[in-house]
C-alpha positions as a printed Julia matrix, in Angstrom:
631×3 Matrix{Float64}:
 -31.57   -9.65  -36.86
 -30.85   -6.77  -34.48
 -32.04   -7.0   -30.88
 -33.97   -4.17  -29.24
 -33.64   -3.43  -25.53
 -37.04   -2.87  -23.94
 -37.4    -1.08  -20.65
 -40.1     0.42  -18.47
 -41.26    3.91  -19.48
 -38.81    6.53  -18.26
 -36.29    3.89  -17.13
 -34.22    3.45  -20.28
 -31.02    5.31  -21.01
 -30.92    7.02  -24.36
 -28.31    5.36  -26.59
 -26.33    8.54  -27.1
 -26.24    9.17  -23.35
 -24.93    5.71  -22.33
 -21.2     5.8   -21.85
 -19.23    2.6   -22.27
 -17.12    1.78  -19.19
 -15.62   -1.5   -18.01
 -14.19   -3.05  -14.9
 -10.84   -4.83  -15.28
  -9.47   -7.43  -12.89
  -5.77   -7.32  -13.73
  -4.73  -10.57  -12.06
  -1.49  -12.42  -11.48
  -2.63  -15.59  -13.12
  -5.73  -14.53  -15.1
  -7.4   -11.29  -16.04
 -10.97  -10.45  -16.88
 -13.03   -7.53  -18.18
 -16.67   -6.89  -17.35
 -19.35   -4.32  -18.08
 -22.92   -3.47  -17.15
 -25.45   -4.33  -19.84
 -29.23   -4.08  -19.35
 -28.55   -3.35  -15.69
 -26.55   -6.52  -15.09
 -22.79   -6.77  -14.54
 -21.25   -9.53  -16.63
 -17.81  -10.56  -17.78
 -17.02  -10.37  -21.5
 -15.78  -13.52  -23.36
 -13.37  -13.61  -26.29
 -14.29  -14.96  -29.72
 -13.91  -18.5   -28.43
 -16.24  -17.94  -25.51
 -13.41  -17.85  -22.87
 -13.92  -15.33  -20.12
 -10.51  -15.75  -18.44
  -7.5   -14.29  -20.2
  -4.3   -15.85  -18.88
  -1.99  -13.05  -17.71
   0.79  -14.32  -19.95
   2.66  -12.46  -22.71
   5.09  -13.97  -25.2
   7.49  -11.7   -27.05
   8.89  -12.59  -30.43
  11.04  -10.42  -32.67
   8.14   -9.01  -34.64
   5.05  -10.03  -32.71
   3.39  -10.15  -29.29
   1.08  -12.92  -28.1
  -1.23  -12.58  -25.09
  -3.32  -15.12  -23.26
  -3.73  -18.79  -24.19
  -1.53  -18.47  -27.3
   1.34  -17.21  -25.12
   0.67  -19.66  -22.32
   1.11  -22.56  -24.72
   4.8   -21.6   -25.05
   5.55  -21.17  -21.34
   7.57  -24.44  -21.28
   9.31  -24.41  -24.68
  10.1   -20.65  -24.68
  10.3   -19.64  -21.01
  12.64  -16.67  -21.36
  10.34  -14.9   -23.79
   7.07  -15.95  -22.2
   6.31  -13.75  -19.19
   3.95  -15.0   -16.5
   2.9   -13.6   -13.06
   4.21  -10.16  -14.07
   2.02   -8.6   -11.37
   4.57   -9.66   -8.8
   7.08   -7.28  -10.34
   4.78   -4.25  -10.57
   6.26   -1.3    -8.76
   9.29   -3.26   -7.57
  12.91   -2.32   -7.79
  16.09   -4.22   -8.6
  16.71   -4.9    -4.9
  13.31   -6.44   -4.5
  14.13   -9.19   -7.0
  16.35  -10.85   -4.38
  13.24  -11.92   -2.46
  11.59  -13.31   -5.61
  14.63  -14.63   -7.52
  13.75  -18.29   -6.89
  10.42  -17.76   -8.6
  11.54  -15.8   -11.66
  12.95  -17.85  -14.53
  13.94  -14.78  -16.51
  17.09  -13.01  -17.56
  17.33   -9.4   -16.4
  19.22   -6.73  -18.29
  22.14   -4.95  -16.64
  20.99   -1.36  -16.17
  21.64    1.66  -13.99
  17.89    2.15  -13.63
  16.14    0.92  -10.49
  13.41   -0.57  -12.71
  13.99   -4.26  -13.59
  14.01   -5.02  -17.36
  13.38   -8.53  -18.62
  15.39   -9.55  -21.66
  13.22  -10.86  -24.49
  13.47  -11.42  -28.25
  11.56   -8.18  -28.72
  13.94   -6.15  -26.51
  14.09   -5.42  -22.8
  10.62   -5.15  -21.21
   9.52   -3.63  -17.9
   6.63   -4.94  -15.77
   4.62   -1.87  -16.81
   5.05   -2.67  -20.51
   4.07   -6.33  -20.05
   1.0    -5.36  -18.07
   0.13   -2.78  -20.71
   0.02   -5.55  -23.34
  -2.41   -7.52  -21.22
  -4.58   -4.41  -20.78
  -4.51   -3.8   -24.56
  -5.89   -7.24  -25.17
  -8.7    -6.64  -22.66
  -9.47   -3.23  -24.15
  -9.59   -4.71  -27.64
 -12.01   -7.42  -26.45
 -14.22   -4.79  -24.83
 -14.42   -2.52  -27.85
 -15.05   -5.35  -30.27
 -17.85   -6.75  -28.02
 -19.47   -3.42  -27.19
 -18.99   -1.91  -30.61
 -17.57    1.47  -29.58
 -14.67    3.15  -27.76
 -14.46    3.1   -23.99
 -14.75    6.24  -21.89
 -12.74    4.61  -19.16
 -12.19    1.7   -16.87
 -12.0     0.84  -13.17
  -8.96   -1.34  -12.64
  -8.57   -3.44   -9.51
  -5.39   -3.85   -7.47
  -4.58   -5.72   -4.28
  -5.57   -3.78   -1.17
  -1.96   -3.95   -0.02
  -0.43   -2.5    -3.16
   1.65    0.44   -2.08
   1.89    3.8    -3.82
   4.55    2.62   -6.29
   2.6    -0.46   -7.29
  -0.57    1.56   -7.8
   1.28    4.13   -9.85
   2.8     1.41  -12.01
  -0.7     0.04  -12.67
  -1.91    3.48  -13.78
   1.15    3.9   -15.99
   0.41    0.5   -17.62
  -3.18    1.62  -18.31
  -1.98    4.88  -19.81
   0.43    2.96  -22.07
  -2.48    0.75  -23.17
  -4.6     3.85  -24.05
  -7.1     3.33  -21.18
  -8.56    6.19  -19.16
  -8.48    5.06  -15.54
 -11.68    6.13  -13.77
 -10.39    4.7   -10.51
  -8.11    2.11   -9.01
 -10.21   -0.07   -6.78
  -9.06   -2.53   -4.12
  -9.87   -6.07   -5.15
 -11.64   -7.11   -1.96
 -13.7    -3.89   -2.09
 -14.72   -4.7    -5.65
 -15.87   -8.1    -4.47
 -17.9    -6.42   -1.71
 -19.58   -4.23   -4.31
 -20.61   -7.28   -6.27
 -21.61   -9.32   -3.24
 -23.4    -6.52   -1.44
 -25.51   -5.48   -4.38
 -26.26   -9.11   -5.14
 -27.46  -10.02   -1.67
 -28.85   -6.76   -0.37
 -27.83   -7.76    3.2
 -26.3    -5.57    5.85
 -23.58   -6.26    8.43
 -19.88   -7.02    8.74
 -18.34   -9.16    6.0
 -14.83  -10.58    5.6
 -13.44  -10.72    2.08
 -10.85  -13.46    1.8
  -9.1   -12.96   -1.54
  -6.47  -15.49   -2.47
  -5.39  -15.13   -6.06
  -2.52  -16.5    -8.1
   0.07  -14.14   -6.64
  -1.47  -12.01   -3.97
  -3.54  -12.4    -0.79
  -5.86   -9.82    0.72
  -8.16   -9.92    3.7
 -10.6    -7.02    4.2
 -13.15   -6.5     6.89
 -16.06   -4.4     5.6
 -19.33   -3.07    6.92
 -22.22   -3.07    4.45
 -25.07   -0.72    5.39
 -27.68    1.04    3.26
 -25.52    1.0     0.15
 -22.41    2.17    1.97
 -19.38   -0.1     1.61
 -16.85    0.87    4.25
 -13.53   -0.93    4.63
 -12.84   -1.19    8.32
  -9.38   -2.75    7.95
  -7.21   -4.47    5.39
  -4.31   -6.91    5.6
  -2.53   -9.43    3.39
   0.64  -10.25    1.51
   1.44   -8.93   -1.95
   3.62  -11.96   -2.68
   1.52  -14.92   -1.54
  -0.93  -16.83   -3.67
  -1.72  -19.94   -5.66
   1.62  -19.66   -7.44
   3.24  -20.45   -4.11
   1.11  -23.61   -3.82
   2.48  -24.63   -7.27
   6.08  -23.98   -6.15
   5.57  -26.06   -3.03
   4.29  -28.97   -5.08
   7.01  -28.55   -7.68
   9.73  -28.64   -5.01
   8.12  -31.78   -3.57
   8.28  -33.36   -7.04
  11.91  -32.42   -7.38
  12.62  -33.97   -3.96
  10.79  -37.18   -4.88
  12.55  -37.33   -8.26
  15.98  -36.63   -6.86
  16.39  -33.41   -8.92
  18.75  -30.58   -7.86
  16.8   -27.37   -7.83
  19.85  -25.28   -8.72
  20.74  -27.27  -11.83
  17.39  -27.75  -13.59
  16.74  -25.75  -16.81
  14.21  -22.95  -17.23
  12.08  -25.26  -19.38
  12.07  -28.03  -16.74
  11.13  -25.51  -14.02
   8.18  -24.3   -16.09
   7.17  -27.88  -16.87
   7.16  -28.79  -13.17
   5.12  -25.68  -12.27
   2.6   -26.52  -14.98
   2.24  -30.11  -13.79
   2.05  -28.96  -10.17
  -0.81  -26.53  -11.04
  -2.67  -29.38  -12.81
  -2.26  -31.58   -9.77
  -3.44  -28.86   -7.44
  -6.59  -28.29   -9.43
  -7.29  -32.0    -9.76
  -7.12  -32.52   -5.99
 -10.17  -30.28   -5.57
 -12.2   -33.1    -7.16
 -10.32  -36.3    -6.25
  -8.43  -37.77   -3.27
  -5.31  -38.61   -5.25
  -3.73  -37.72   -8.61
  -1.21  -39.74  -10.65
   1.82  -37.87  -11.99
   3.67  -38.83  -15.17
   6.27  -36.17  -15.93
   8.68  -36.44  -18.9
  11.67  -34.55  -17.57
  13.83  -35.13  -20.67
  14.5   -37.75  -23.37
  16.11  -40.07  -20.86
  14.18  -39.45  -17.67
  10.46  -39.8   -16.85
   9.16  -39.56  -13.28
   6.07  -41.45  -12.09
   4.42  -40.77   -8.8
   1.26  -39.88   -7.04
   0.16  -36.99   -4.85
  -2.69  -37.43   -2.42
  -4.73  -34.83   -0.68
  -3.13  -35.4     2.77
   0.37  -34.76    1.35
  -0.88  -31.75   -0.52
  -2.44  -30.36    2.65
   0.85  -30.74    4.5
   2.62  -28.84    1.73
   0.26  -25.89    1.65
  -0.75  -25.63    5.3
   2.22  -23.28    6.2
   1.11  -20.93    3.39
  -2.53  -20.98    4.47
  -1.42  -20.39    8.07
   0.23  -17.13    6.93
  -3.14  -15.95    5.58
  -4.78  -16.77    8.89
  -2.24  -14.55   10.68
  -3.25  -11.69    8.41
  -6.92  -12.4     9.2
  -6.24  -12.11   12.93
  -4.53   -8.72   12.44
  -7.33   -7.37   10.3
  -9.93   -8.36   12.85
  -7.88   -6.7    15.63
  -7.42   -3.57   13.57
 -11.12   -3.28   12.82
 -12.09   -3.97   16.49
 -14.36   -6.78   15.25
 -14.7   -10.2    16.87
 -14.97  -13.28   14.72
 -18.49  -13.75   16.06
 -19.46  -10.37   14.59
 -18.59  -11.43   11.03
 -21.85  -12.1     9.2
 -20.33  -13.82    6.13
 -16.98  -14.74    4.7
 -16.79  -14.2     0.94
 -14.26  -16.27   -0.99
 -12.55  -14.47   -3.88
  -9.8   -15.58   -6.24
  -9.24  -18.82   -8.09
  -7.03  -20.26   -5.35
 -10.06  -20.35   -3.0
 -11.29  -23.33   -5.01
  -8.74  -25.31   -3.04
 -10.72  -27.41   -0.59
  -8.02  -27.06    2.13
  -8.27  -23.26    1.92
 -12.08  -23.38    2.34
 -11.74  -25.84    5.2
  -9.19  -23.73    7.12
 -11.08  -20.46    6.51
 -14.29  -22.09    7.69
 -12.58  -23.34   10.84
 -11.01  -19.96   11.59
 -14.25  -17.95   11.25
 -16.45  -20.78   12.58
 -18.81  -20.61    9.63
 -18.98  -21.97    6.1
 -17.51  -19.48    3.61
 -19.71  -18.23    0.8
 -18.8   -19.58   -2.64
 -22.04  -18.9    -4.57
 -20.45  -16.11   -6.65
 -17.81  -17.25   -9.13
 -14.55  -16.47   -7.27
 -12.76  -15.78  -10.56
 -15.36  -13.32  -11.79
 -16.61  -11.5    -8.69
 -13.83   -8.84   -8.64
 -14.34   -7.87  -12.3
 -18.12   -7.76  -11.8
 -17.79   -5.41   -8.84
 -15.32   -3.22  -10.77
 -17.81   -3.02  -13.69
 -20.57   -1.87  -11.32
 -18.33    0.85   -9.98
 -17.18    1.87  -13.51
 -20.81    2.16  -14.62
 -21.57    4.5   -11.73
 -18.41    6.61  -12.26
 -19.2     6.91  -16.0
 -22.5     8.55  -15.04
 -24.78    5.75  -16.23
 -26.4     5.32  -12.82
 -27.34    8.87  -11.7
 -29.98    7.56   -9.29
 -27.68    5.04   -7.65
 -26.98    5.56   -3.95
 -23.8     3.46   -3.69
 -21.0     5.04   -1.69
 -17.61    3.39   -1.7
 -15.07    4.05    1.03
 -11.58    2.54    0.7
  -8.84    2.92    3.34
  -5.1     3.58    3.53
  -3.12    0.45    4.4
  -0.28    2.3     6.21
   0.0     5.63    8.05
   1.46    8.66    6.27
   3.41   11.47    7.96
   6.55   13.62    8.0
   9.85   13.7     9.83
  10.12   16.16   12.71
  13.1    17.23   14.86
  14.94   14.31   16.42
  14.08   11.88   13.64
  10.53   11.45   14.91
   7.51   10.66   12.78
   4.48   12.92   13.03
   1.58   11.0    11.48
  -0.69   13.18    9.39
  -3.06   10.44    8.19
  -3.52    7.27   10.25
  -3.71    3.83    8.62
  -7.23    2.55    7.86
  -8.47    6.1     7.2
 -11.15    6.09    4.47
 -10.0     7.65    1.16
 -10.13   10.0    -0.63
  -8.94   12.18    2.21
  -7.17   15.48    2.87
  -5.55   16.32    6.18
  -3.38   19.28    7.25
  -1.24   20.11   10.23
   0.75   23.16   11.32
   4.47   23.13   12.15
   7.02   25.78   12.98
  10.74   26.54   12.77
  13.35   25.3    15.19
  16.02   28.01   14.85
  16.02   31.82   14.76
  16.27   33.31   11.25
  15.26   30.08    9.51
  14.14   30.68    5.91
  13.77   27.13    4.65
  12.44   23.78    5.82
  13.27   20.31    4.51
  10.28   17.98    4.53
  10.55   14.18    4.4
   7.39   12.21    3.72
   7.3     8.79    5.4
   5.04    5.73    5.49
   4.77    3.29    8.34
   3.62    2.66   11.91
   6.77    3.12   13.99
   7.69    6.25   15.92
  11.15    6.79   14.42
  11.88    7.69   10.85
  14.66    5.13   10.7
  12.03    2.38   11.25
   9.67    3.65    8.52
   9.91    4.0     4.74
  10.82    7.26    3.1
   8.5     8.15    0.22
   9.75   11.57   -0.87
  11.7    14.7     0.16
  11.18   18.29   -0.8
  12.01   21.79    0.48
  10.0    24.87    1.32
  12.23   27.91    0.73
  12.02   31.7     0.7
   9.82   32.51    3.69
  10.85   35.51    5.81
  13.29   34.96    8.73
  11.67   35.06   12.13
  12.45   33.98   15.67
  12.2    30.27   16.36
   8.58   29.12   16.67
   7.09   32.18   15.0
   6.68   30.79   11.46
   3.49   28.86   10.64
   4.17   26.07    8.16
   1.03   24.25    7.06
   1.63   20.8     5.61
  -1.24   19.23    3.7
  -1.58   15.58    2.66
  -4.12   14.67   -0.02
  -4.8    11.07   -1.01
  -7.03   10.58   -4.02
  -9.48    7.74   -4.64
  -6.71    5.63   -6.16
  -4.62    5.87   -3.01
  -2.04    8.19   -4.6
  -0.49   10.94   -2.48
   0.17   14.62   -3.0
   1.94   16.59   -0.26
   2.1    20.41   -0.16
   3.57   22.94    2.36
   2.99   26.66    2.73
   4.19   29.42    5.08
   0.97   31.21    6.03
   2.33   34.68    6.64
   4.24   34.99    3.32
   2.22   32.61    1.12
   5.34   30.72   -0.01
   4.37   27.27   -1.27
   5.98   24.01   -2.35
   4.61   20.54   -3.15
   5.48   17.11   -4.34
   3.56   14.25   -6.01
   4.75   11.03   -4.45
   5.66    8.72   -7.37
   8.39    6.42   -6.18
  10.19    4.3    -8.78
   9.97    1.07   -6.75
   7.66   -0.56   -4.29
   7.81   -2.32   -0.97
   9.31   -5.79   -0.83
   6.95   -8.72   -0.54
   7.17   -8.9     3.26
   7.9    -5.25    4.11
   4.32   -4.14    4.76
   3.56   -7.16    6.88
   6.82   -6.65    8.79
   6.0    -2.96    9.34
   2.65   -3.77   10.94
   3.99   -6.64   13.02
   6.95   -4.52   14.23
   4.67   -1.68   15.2
   2.78   -3.95   17.54
   5.76   -5.96   18.85
   7.79   -2.77   19.58
   4.94   -0.51   20.77
   6.42   -0.11   24.23
   9.96    0.39   22.99
   8.75    2.91   20.4
   6.86    4.9    23.07
  10.01    5.09   25.21
  12.2     5.95   22.22
   9.85    8.72   21.15
   9.8    10.16   24.66
  13.63   10.09   24.8
  13.94   11.79   21.39
  11.45   14.46   22.34
  13.45   15.2    25.54
  16.64   15.27   23.47
  15.15   17.85   21.12
  14.04   19.95   24.12
  17.5    19.62   25.71
  19.11   20.87   22.46
  16.7    23.82   22.47
  17.45   24.69   26.12
  21.25   24.45   25.61
  21.1    26.6    22.47
  18.97   29.24   24.17
  21.25   29.25   27.24
  24.4    29.62   25.08
  22.85   32.54   23.26
  21.9    34.27   26.48
  25.31   33.77   28.12
  27.03   35.17   25.04
  24.73   38.22   25.16
  24.93   39.28   28.84
  26.29   36.42   30.97
  29.5    38.26   31.98
  27.5    41.36   32.99
  24.78   39.72   35.05
  26.57   36.74   36.64
  29.33   36.36   39.17
  31.98   33.87   38.37
  30.58   31.41   40.94
  27.03   31.73   39.48
  28.31   31.27   35.94
  30.37   28.22   36.97
  27.29   26.66   38.56
  25.22   27.22   35.5
  27.92   25.85   33.21
  28.32   22.8    35.41
  24.56   22.11   35.17
  24.78   22.71   31.37
  27.6    20.14   31.19
  25.54   17.62   33.08
  22.6    18.2    30.69
  24.89   17.85   27.64
  26.28   14.6    29.02
  22.79   13.27   29.77
  21.72   14.33   26.25
  24.42   12.14   24.76
  24.38    9.21   27.18
  20.93    8.97   28.78
  19.01    5.81   27.99
  15.61    7.1    29.1
  13.76   10.4    29.22
  13.62   10.47   33.04
  17.39   11.16   33.29
  17.13   14.02   30.8
  14.16   15.55   32.62
  16.18   15.5    35.85
  19.18   17.14   34.19
  16.94   19.87   32.65
  15.31   20.46   36.04
  18.76   20.87   37.61
  19.82   23.4    34.97
  16.54   25.25   35.37
  17.14   25.5    39.15
  20.77   26.63   38.68
  19.8    29.38   36.2
  16.49   30.51   37.84
  18.05   33.69   39.33
  19.75   34.53   36.01
  16.51   34.04   34.08
  14.63   36.34   36.53
  17.29   39.09   36.18
  17.18   38.91   32.36
  13.36   39.18   32.48
  13.5    42.17   34.8
  16.1    43.82   32.57
  13.89   43.25   29.56
  10.88   44.81   31.27
  12.89   47.82   32.43
  14.2    48.25   28.9
  10.67   48.19   27.54
   9.47   50.77   30.03
  12.37   53.15   29.6
  11.05   56.67   28.81
   7.53   55.79   29.83
   5.42   56.31   32.94
   3.5    53.55   34.69
   0.3    55.54   34.19
   0.64   55.16   30.4
   0.47   51.37   30.66
  -2.46   51.6    32.99
  -4.45   53.81   30.55
  -3.64   51.47   27.66
  -4.85   48.51   29.73
  -8.17   50.27   30.53
  -8.81   50.7    26.84
  -8.43   46.98   26.06
């Protein structure tokens, strides 16, 4: 018998007007899909009633298995069964060096910067594997809801960089999913938690999943969800707990990590995960691991030993929490609640340490596995137009500053980190040399003052604007970051209208520690960076002064200067050039420029007088006076 939905008069949405949209939590260990039905966000189960879909894909010659069916073969067919693929999203070949000890796969030799995993079904990229997971979630949605989807909101770690976000969008496109928005996972949790509780204030979202960690400090007020600051590690999660336990087991069993097979490695990780989960309910767990036909290891792992193994990993998350609080200018006492997100927050040690850090019991009333998908579904429902009267406003932020390279290898930041997105910012620049008709623009990301200490995202050129004297051209550079955190940079010369632009779509992402290192270095080297920037600015100014002086001397130096005067100026020029090349601080350069300015003051005055006389040649003083009176 069919069910009828009954609503208050004027409150129901007409069937033909309701658009089917879902929220997808594409996780490292498990993935979920949720939607809004009868005004309630809920996750969708499969035909067996399971809500969690293991993020595991097994490739065979003529078939692809996703989820539990694939996970069952993780031990006996490890090279064709891909797990934790999220850790490879947006990463390049070089990044694999930092993850190699955690990747029991064989990678194809290729000239491409994109890693390809060798399987029975051919070489597969992280995007293709993720697409197969998304296809399974899309199929579940359409079978449950009975129609095609108009789109989906897909969540990503807050610290995913541009390459990783773009890889996620590419995977969705390959799966045939229209992406309404990419949404930061902690922000999605805030949506679910904020709407559920109706409270206002500052909330910390502690999100520890299988492979990623995020901490976000948010302010909830009158339906507005504003991210004040974000932090985290895109390669830290429950998987690392499993690896720590597995390495402890190998140590206890006398196994050589370098010589164990892929199957044994997977077996140890599986048993380690089971032990981790069991220790949330018991003080000790017995281990009985059949390593091979001849060797079986018996042992026990208690909660105290487990805590010692994972405490260094949890401590790393606490360091990120401190930075996020500092960035948001919020004290721990100002945090109203701490929301626990991600399956790894079921670990009692994690809850204990988080509670101790924030001096309050963390909230665990919302299912930590489902809360991200539920929040994404709420946002998807609004973006699909099913909630026209809703007043929810969502503000995400940029994790790192964006800018361009200027003369001297300096970074001019256009958009500062933690700026709410979407955002558009523009800034004017000019040319450095006379007659310049082109400008090379390098887009960089990072917090340091020098380009060499930041990450280059893209390069492009603005060509064909008319030649003018140095400083006359007006080059307007515009940065636009959309709601997904993806960047578009454009440049235009305002007098001629010449334009150029670039969509920043890098082929690889930051390494697992690069973002954290960038932020830490920016704080540790703040004083050095300030001095280095000041020195570079003075070096650029010295180059400009020397170039202008050389041009003037070549034009009329012999006519206007005696040999003694010219020698004095050239001597001061030589001192400035030497200081430019050898000075270790800006003060020395300023002194050298002041000395050159003093030596050439008489020469500059003569040139100015000559220029004025040339301009007035053939005119009477009265003409200039009459023109002045008309102004």
